[in-house]
N, C-alpha and C positions, 0 to 999 in steps of 0.2 A: 795637265789632267791631274787631280789632289786624289790620290788615293791613299788608303789606309794610313790617314794623317789621324793623330791624336791629339785632340785639343785640351790642353792641360789648364784647367781652371785655377789653376795655382795664385790667380791675381786677385787685387781686390774686388774685381767685378764677381766674383764667384760667390762671394758673401752676399751679394745683393741678389743671385739668382737662386740661392738656396733659401732665400724669405719669400720668394716670389713666384708665383706660376708662370713657366717658361714657355712657349710656343717655338718650335722648331721647325723649320719650313726645308724638309730635306729634298734633296737633288734627284733629279730621274734617275741620272747616269753615272753617279758618284758614289763610292763607297767609303762613308764617313762613321766614325765612333767617336762617343765622348767619354772621356776616363775622368770620374770625378775625384779629386784628389783628397778622400777620406775613406773609410774603411765602409760606411754604408752610404746608399745615395741621398740625396737631398729630400728632407721634408716634404716640401713643397712639389706641386704637382709640374710633369713635364707632359705638354702638348704636343703629340707628333701629327706633322701636317704635310703628306705628301700629295705634289699636284697630279701626278698622272692617274691616279685611282680616287679622285675626291666624289664623282659621283657616286661610286659604290661605297665608299665611307660612310655617307650620311645614313644608310641603313643601320649601321653599326652603333650610330651613336645613340648615347644614352637619352639627350634632350632632344624633341624634335623640332627642325627649323622650320616646319612647315606654318605655324600660325605666324611664325616672325616673318616669314615671305610674305605672305599675304598683308602683314599691317604694311611692310616697306612697298609692296607692290600697290597698296592703294595711295600710298604717298607718292606716287610716279617715281620711286627710286629704281633705277638700273642696276640689276645684279649679276653676278655669274657664280661660279660654284666655288672659287676661290674666297672672293669677298664675304659671301655666305658662311664657308668654315672659320675664316678670321673674325666676321662677326660674333658667330656662336662662342667661340673660343674666348672671345673678351668676355662677353656679357656674362656667360654661365661658369667658366673658370674662371677668370679674371686674371688673363695675362697680362703680364707688365713688363715682361722681358722675350725678345724676340731674337732669335736666331735665322739668318738667311744665307746661302751660299751662291756664288758665281753667278750666272746670268740670271736665276729666281730674283738677286736683288731687285732691278727694277721694276719687276713685274708686282713685288713684293709692297714697294713703295706707294705704287699706285692702289694696289687693293688696301692697306692698311690705313691709308689717309680715308678712305672711304667706310670702312669698318670700323675704326675708331669713333667715327662720328652717328654710325647706325646704332652701335649699342647702345643700351641705355645707361649702361655701367659705363665709367671712364675713368682713368687715373692719369694723375698729373705727374708720376713717376717712371713713364717709361723708359725703358733702355734697351738699344739697340744694336747687336752684334754683326757685321756683315766680313764674312770670311770670302776671298776670290783671288785666282792668280793675278799677277802683274799683266797688265796688258789686255786682259779682257774685258775691262770694262773701259770704255774711252771718257774723258774729262766731262762730255757731255752729258753723262749719267749723273754726275755730283752737282750740276750748276740745277738740281732740280730745287722748286720752292722747301723741299722737305729738308732739304742740310741747312737751310735758314730759320726754319720755325723749330727744330729739335735740339735740345741742348744735349743730351745725353747718347751719343752715337759713339762707335770704335769700330774703325775699319781694320781689319788683319788681311794684310797682304803679301801673300809667298813671293818671294824672291826667284826670277827665272833662273839667274844666274847661281844660287845656291839656296835648295829646296828647303833647307833646314832654317832659313832665315826669315823672319814673318817682321816686316815694317807696319805699325801699330801707329794709325791716324785717327783723327778726329776732325771734327768741323768748326771754324772759328767760332761762332754764335755771335758772340759781343762784339761791341764798336759800332760805329756808324754804319748804314746800310750803304752809304756810297764805298765804304771800305770790304764789302764783298763779304757777307758775313757765311757765305757758303763754303768760302774755298776750305781747303784741308790743308792741316800742317802737321808734321810727324809728332808723336808722342812719345814713342820709343821703340825699341828693338828687341825681338825675343828670338834667342837661340833656342831650336827644339833639340837640338843634341845633347846643350851642357844644361837644357831647362832653366836658363837665367835672364834677365833683362838686363840691357846695355845700360839703362839708367834707371832703372827703378821709380817712373814716377807713375802718379796715379791715374790709371789708365779712364778712369770717369770723374773727371775735375770738375770743382764745384763752378760753372760758369754763369750761375742766377745770382750771386751775392755780389757780385763786380760786375755790372753789364756795359761798364766804359763807354758809355755816353750811347747805347742801343737806343733809337727811337722807338717808343712804343704809340702805335698809331690808335688814337681815339675817334670814335665816331659818335657824335653827339650833336645837339643844337642849343640854340641860346634856351633854356628852361629854367627860370628862376624860381627859387633859390638853388636848387640842383647845381646847374651850372650856367656860369656867367662867361658871355663872349664879348670882349671889349678890340674891336678893330683900330688901330692906329699906326702909325709907321714907327718900327722900332721895337715894338712891343717882343716880349720876348720868345714867345712860340710863333707856330707857320701854320697857317691853315694850307693843306695839300689841295684844297680847290684851287687855289690860285698857282698862277706861275714862279717858280723860283725866285725870279727877280722881280715879283710884283710885289710892291712896298705894300700895297694895300691890303694884303694877305697875312701881315705881321699880325698876332691877335695875342691879347694878354686872357689865360685862361682863370677863371676861380670858379667858386660855387663848393656847397656842401659835399659834392659826390668827388666834385675834381680834387677837391684837396687831398682825398684818400688817395688818390692815384698820384698827385703831386708828393706827397709824403713816401709813398712806396718807390719815387723815382729820386727822391732825396737820400733814400736808405740805399738801393742797389744801384746808382749811381746811372739812371738813365733818363732820357728827357722826354717830353710829350709833347705829341704833333698831334693835331688835330684834321680830321678830313671830313669837312660838310657837303662834299659834292654832291650827295646823295639823299643826305640826313636831314629831309626835310619834315620828317616824321619819325616815331617809332617804327613803323612797317611789320615786317613779319619775315620770319626765316622760315625756309620750307627743308624737310628731310633730304631733299634731293643735290643739297649745298647750290640753292638759288633763293633769294628772296626781295624783299623789297625795303628801299628807305634805309634807317642805320642798322635794322637788324640785319635787311640782305646785305648789307656790307660785311659784318662777321660772317655770314655764312659762306658769301664768294671768296673771304679770305682779303677782302682790303682794305679790313681794321681788325684790330686784335681786342680793342676793349669798347663797349657800348655804354654809354652812359646817359643820363636825361630821365631820370624817374622810371627805369624799366622795373614791369613788375613781373612776377612770376607766373607768366603766362606759358601752359601745359604746352602748348604747340610749338613753343619757342624752344621750350627746358628739353625736349627729344630732339632739338636739332642744334642746339648751342649748351655749353658750359654756364653754368651762373653761381657766382658767388655766395657767401653766406649773404642774408639780407643787412641791409644797414640802416632801415627807417622803414616805418607803417604810416600809410596814408590809405585814402579811400575816395570813393568817386561820390559827389553830391549834384543831384540836378537841380537846377535852378528854376522854377516852375513860376507861371504868373500870381500875381498876389488875390488873394479872395476876392470877389466882389461885393460890394457893399448894397445889403438889401434895402432899396426903396422902392415900392410898388405900392400899389393901390391895398395888397392885403396886411399894410402897416397898421392900421388900426386896431386889428384883430390880434398882434402879435402880443402885447401884454400879458396876454392869460392863454394857459394851455386849454387845449381843445375839451380837457374836462371838466375845467372851471366855467367855460363858457356852458356846458351843458348843465352845471348847476346854478347859474345866473339864469339861464334862458326858462328852467324849471320853477325858478322863485319868482318870476315875472309871469308865469301861468298862473301859480298860485294866489299871486297877487290881483289877477285879472277875475280870477272863478269866485274869488272872494269877494270882491267889489260889486261884481254881476250879480250875486246873490243877496247882498246886502242891500244895494242900490233896487233891485227887485223887490223886495218886501219889504223896505222902507215904509213907503205909503200906506201898505197894506195894513202893517202895524201901528202905524199911526192913527189910521181912519177907526181899526177896530177899537184902539185907547180911548179915543174920543166920541165914540156911537155917531160917527158921520161917513157919508158915503165918500170915495174917492173923487179928489178934484178932477182929475184926468187920466185920459186911458193910460194905463200901465201897459210896455211893450218891453219884449227881451231885445230888442233891437238897440233901442233906445238907451237899453240899462247896459249891453255891452258897448255899446259907443262910450258911454261915461267910463265904466271900469276900463276898456282900452285906452284911452286918451289921459285918464288920470294917472295910470300906471306909469306911461311913456313919459308924462312930463315931471313927475315926481323920481324916475330913473336918471333923467336929465338934468333935475335939479332944478324945476320949474314949477310956479305955484299954478292952482285952477285959475277960473275966471273970477275970483274973491266974494263967491257966494257964501253964505255961513251955513257950516256945517253944524245942525241941533240936535242931528240922529248921535247918541253915545255909542252904537256898537260900529257906526261907520266912522265915527270921529275916532275910536280906537284903532281900527282897521287903517285908516289913513297913516297913523303915527308910526304904528309898527312899519308901514310899508315906507314910510319915508326915513326910518333910522335904519333900514336894512339897505335901502336905497342908496342913502351918505356914504355907508360903509363900503360897499360896492366901486360907487364912483371916487372915492378917494381912491382905494386901492389900484383902480385902472390909472386913475390920473398920474399917479408916481409910477407906475410902470412904463407909461407913454411917454413921458418926460424923460428917464433913464433911458430909452431905447432913443429918443431924440437928442438927449444929450452925449452918450457912447454908441456911437453908428453900430450897428451889425453887420457882419460879413458872412458870406457862404464859407461852405468846408473848401478848401485848399487841398493841393495833390501834395501833402506833405508825408506821406510813406511811400513804400512800394506798393503796398495794396490800394491805394488811392489813384497813386498814378496809372495803376493798371486800369481800375473801376472807370477813372476817369475818360479813360481811352485818349489822353494828353498825346499830341505827337511831340516828340522829343529830336534834337539832333548834335551832332558835333562835326568836328573837321578830320578825324579819324577814326579808323575800324577799331585800334586800339582802345578806345573808350568802352567798349561793350566785349572786347576779347574774353574776359574773366566770364561772362556767363553767355557765352556763345554754347557751350555744351551742357547748358541744363537745361533738363527736359520738362520742368513743373511750367505749368500753363501760365501763370504770372508773369514767368522769363520770357516765354514764348511770345507772350502779348505785347510785353515791351519791346522784344527785338521787333516786331510787325509795326510798331509803332517809330522806329527809330530810322533816322537818316544820315547820310553824309551829305554834308555843304561844305561848298569852298568857305574861305574867309571873308568874301565879300557877301556872301549871301547870306551868312551869319550875322554879319552886320546890319544887313536891311531888315531880317527877319526877327531882330531882337528887337527893333522898332516898332514893327508894324504889327507882326503875328502873335497870336497867344501859344508858345510853344516852349518846352522847356531846352534847356541849355547845360551841357555837361562841366564841371568843375572840379579840382582836386584838391580833398581836403587835408591839409596838413594835419601832421602830430599834435603839436601844441595849440588846435583850433583855428588856424589861418587856412587860408584859402590861396588858391593859384591857377591861373587859366592861361593855356599856350594858345594863341592865335597865330599859324604862321600866313603873314600879308604878303 
């Protein structure tokens, strides 16, 4: 039993604890005190968590966890009071240092893995201090995946033979995974009576600067130019989807994104291994640490880095950590070309409706003028020569003459060749001929231009037109529309109703037979790319 032990933070870790918020998980049946080796307590906050009264402590919290609890439960997350308290402490108090004692350590490890992911605020500088008696924890407890993934762990083990001696240990972390990075090794020894360290080593050594060949597992697929995979025997890297002795799993990694990871490993002495066993698509990550395809591998801890043009999808942002953006691209929908306009309406297209109305009005004026002139012509001639009409004059015959003459002039045709010796009629025919020749010349030029340069209908070349045309469109992955799934606008909802996911084989057939849209990615400098997993 550890009773009345004073943990003297006169170590390099005290500097870290003084700068960050520290969460202390107090044991139920032990009496501990922490004596800070300075006159004043640390400026950073200390969050005290006692597992035996967690339920009652929520009522005293300044921040209500109810809204966060509902959010997580809606994402099918399994919660317990300890995980809830840690999640609240990380998200609201920004806990980065954690102290746990005795048999609470295994429980804390399981809880912190979940809480650090459920919190929307996360830190890359977490430090863990575990204090326990020698022999209280078995070696099995230290084989947890947690000791392979975290680099800043300090274990304080009190010796049974001499309670004043504390063995300080840490996890290996670096090196090949075959060399068991979970294993513990002694770091120093602290004597509580003399308040001295045996070696004076750094209790939180920098393990990230030199990873000593540790493998970084990449979840990606061949998506050029971001990630390029070339398989051939003797390639410098290995695909973990293949057996260890299978040379067909040797792969050369390249690409604009992969080179960032390669450069990182050159600087920090690590190696890049890829795992394509499930990375046939971008997939999705869920907050309950499950998922599908490449992002699902990250959610389940099967891979550590995900690449191949990963967008900042919010659904994945709340479940995973995302780096700074390294590029900008967009999604373009390739739609069918507009159809050529060739129909019985083609002869009327040179003029707009208003101009056709004007032409029709001119023809009506010409017909009416010729009608009256032709009707009164014999009467005027008879009166001028004091003679009777040689024939019976009728309005029907006059209209027939006026209409036929107007139509023949409009299409540039002459009359029957009769001599017109009546001056008003001759003047009207000349005016009509000038008017019609202007109209027909303009019409002929317009028709020639239409026949020379084909006219096409409208294309679905904008989001609004794609919605207005109700054009069906599709892709081979949900990732193409993940960015607009939460958009409540009517246009986006309409686009999503017309979107459908097809297999690669179906898309190949539809591209040749159906009128529908297909998604491609628009690169930053005007290029395009498309991924089709066959």
